[in-house]
C-alpha positions as CSV (number, residue, x, y, z in Angstrom):
1,M,-56.7,15.4,0.0
2,E,-59.5,17.9,-0.6
3,R,-61.5,19.2,2.3
4,I,-65.2,18.1,2.2
5,Y,-67.9,20.4,3.6
6,E,-71.7,20.5,3.6
7,G,-73.3,21.9,0.6
8,M,-70.2,21.6,-1.5
9,A,-71.0,21.8,-5.3
10,N,-68.6,19.1,-6.3
11,G,-68.8,17.0,-3.1
12,A,-69.3,13.6,-4.7
13,S,-66.4,14.1,-7.0
14,A,-64.1,15.4,-4.2
15,I,-65.0,12.4,-2.0
16,N,-64.2,10.0,-4.9
17,S,-60.9,11.8,-5.6
18,N,-60.0,11.5,-1.9
19,F,-60.8,7.8,-1.9
20,N,-58.6,7.3,-5.0
21,E,-55.8,9.1,-3.3
22,L,-56.1,6.9,-0.2
23,D,-56.3,3.8,-2.4
24,E,-53.0,4.6,-4.0
25,S,-51.1,5.0,-0.7
26,T,-52.7,2.2,1.3
27,V,-50.8,-1.0,2.0
28,R,-53.0,-4.1,1.4
29,N,-53.3,-7.2,3.5
30,T,-53.1,-9.5,0.4
31,G,-51.7,-9.3,-3.1
32,E,-48.4,-8.2,-4.6
33,E,-47.2,-4.6,-4.3
34,T,-44.0,-2.6,-4.0
35,I,-43.5,-0.5,-0.8
36,S,-40.7,2.1,-0.9
37,G,-39.0,4.2,1.8
38,K,-37.6,3.4,5.2
39,K,-40.0,1.7,7.6
40,T,-39.7,1.5,11.4
41,F,-41.6,-1.1,13.3
42,T,-42.0,-0.4,17.0
43,E,-43.6,-3.7,18.0
44,V,-42.8,-7.4,17.3
45,T,-43.0,-8.1,13.6
46,T,-43.6,-11.6,12.3
47,F,-42.9,-12.8,8.8
48,K,-43.7,-16.2,7.3
49,Q,-40.6,-16.0,5.1
50,I,-38.0,-13.3,4.3
51,K,-36.4,-13.4,0.9
52,S,-33.8,-10.9,-0.1
53,M,-33.4,-9.8,-3.7
54,D,-29.8,-11.0,-3.8
55,D,-30.5,-14.5,-2.5
56,T,-29.1,-17.3,-4.6
57,E,-29.6,-20.9,-5.1
58,P,-26.8,-23.3,-4.0
59,E,-23.9,-23.6,-6.4
60,S,-21.0,-26.0,-6.3
61,I,-17.5,-26.0,-7.6
62,S,-14.9,-28.8,-7.8
63,G,-11.7,-28.4,-5.8
64,N,-8.4,-27.7,-7.6
65,G,-6.7,-31.1,-8.0
66,A,-9.3,-32.7,-5.8
67,P,-10.5,-36.1,-6.9
68,S,-13.9,-35.6,-5.2
69,G,-13.7,-32.4,-3.1
70,R,-16.4,-29.9,-3.7
71,V,-17.3,-26.5,-2.2
72,T,-21.0,-25.6,-2.1
73,Y,-22.1,-22.0,-1.4
74,E,-25.2,-19.8,-1.4
75,R,-26.3,-16.4,-0.1
76,R,-29.4,-15.8,2.0
77,N,-30.3,-12.3,3.4
78,G,-26.7,-11.2,3.1
79,I,-25.2,-14.3,4.8
80,V,-23.1,-16.7,2.8
81,F,-23.5,-20.4,3.7
82,V,-20.5,-22.5,2.5
83,S,-19.4,-26.0,3.0
84,G,-16.9,-28.4,1.6
85,S,-16.3,-32.2,1.7
86,G,-14.6,-35.0,-0.1
87,N,-11.1,-36.0,-1.2
88,W,-8.9,-32.9,-1.6
89,G,-6.0,-34.8,-3.1
90,P,-2.5,-35.2,-1.9
91,T,-1.3,-32.8,0.9
92,T,1.7,-32.3,3.1
93,T,1.3,-31.9,6.9
94,G,1.2,-28.2,7.8
95,Q,1.5,-26.9,4.2
96,T,-1.4,-24.8,2.9
97,K,-3.1,-25.7,-0.3
98,V,-5.6,-23.5,-2.2
99,V,-8.4,-25.9,-3.2
100,A,-11.0,-23.5,-4.7
101,K,-11.9,-19.8,-5.2
102,L,-15.3,-18.3,-4.4
103,P,-16.7,-15.7,-6.8
104,E,-17.3,-12.1,-5.8
105,G,-20.5,-11.7,-3.7
106,F,-19.7,-14.9,-1.8
107,R,-16.5,-13.8,-0.1
108,P,-15.9,-12.8,3.6
109,R,-14.8,-9.2,4.5
110,E,-11.6,-10.7,6.0
111,S,-10.0,-14.1,6.4
112,W,-12.5,-16.6,7.9
113,Q,-11.0,-19.5,9.8
114,I,-12.7,-22.9,10.0
115,G,-11.9,-26.1,11.7
116,G,-12.5,-29.3,9.8
117,N,-12.4,-33.0,10.7
118,A,-10.6,-35.6,8.7
119,Q,-13.1,-38.0,7.2
120,G,-12.1,-41.6,7.7
121,G,-8.9,-40.9,9.7
122,N,-7.4,-39.1,12.6
123,G,-6.4,-35.5,12.7
124,E,-7.8,-32.1,12.3
125,N,-7.6,-29.8,9.2
126,A,-7.5,-26.1,9.3
127,W,-9.5,-24.3,6.7
128,A,-9.7,-20.6,5.7
129,I,-11.7,-18.6,3.3
130,E,-9.8,-15.4,2.3
131,A,-11.2,-12.0,1.4
132,N,-10.0,-12.7,-2.2
133,G,-12.2,-15.9,-2.3
134,E,-9.4,-18.5,-1.9
135,V,-10.5,-21.5,0.0
136,K,-7.4,-22.9,1.7
137,L,-6.7,-26.2,3.5
138,T,-3.8,-26.8,5.9
139,P,-3.9,-30.5,6.8
140,N,-2.7,-32.3,9.9
141,P,-1.6,-34.9,9.0
142,G,-1.1,-34.7,5.3
143,S,-1.7,-37.7,3.1
144,S,-1.9,-39.0,-0.4
145,G,-5.6,-38.3,-0.3
146,T,-6.8,-35.9,2.4
147,Y,-10.5,-36.3,3.1
148,S,-12.1,-33.5,5.1
149,G,-15.5,-31.9,5.6
150,W,-16.6,-28.5,7.1
151,S,-19.4,-26.0,7.0
152,T,-19.6,-22.3,8.0
153,S,-21.4,-19.1,7.4
154,Y,-20.5,-15.4,7.5
155,P,-21.7,-12.0,6.3
156,A,-21.1,-11.4,2.6
157,A,-18.4,-8.7,1.9
158,N,-20.4,-7.1,-0.9
């Protein structure tokens, strides 16, 4: 910014230059723009919507050997939302079965345990999502067609 003083020979030009410099560094109330650098807000800040650059739309994968079991996942603001439901195929009580594998970017930092209810029957099913992306089912009881549903969320590992 150039200092302005009375009687300045190029005063109008200096004022215009100062306005242009301010215009380039001023955040607007409307319109699209990119703001860089770390910002610290000391008061309550309200946003209508926050969208992260790595947000995804929901995707779905079929379970391994599962007649109708599907795992659906998406990432919002660094949090993975994942759910599964359907028929996961034949299982044996207490024996773990890998039913799907989540791609990188949708995996937890460490094993994530989930409880799931049997659909259309009695019993509880233990589910886990491993850091390597494996989605595992441990049924209780097992059956020729284990139906189960669950939903969870966790911070994305990467």
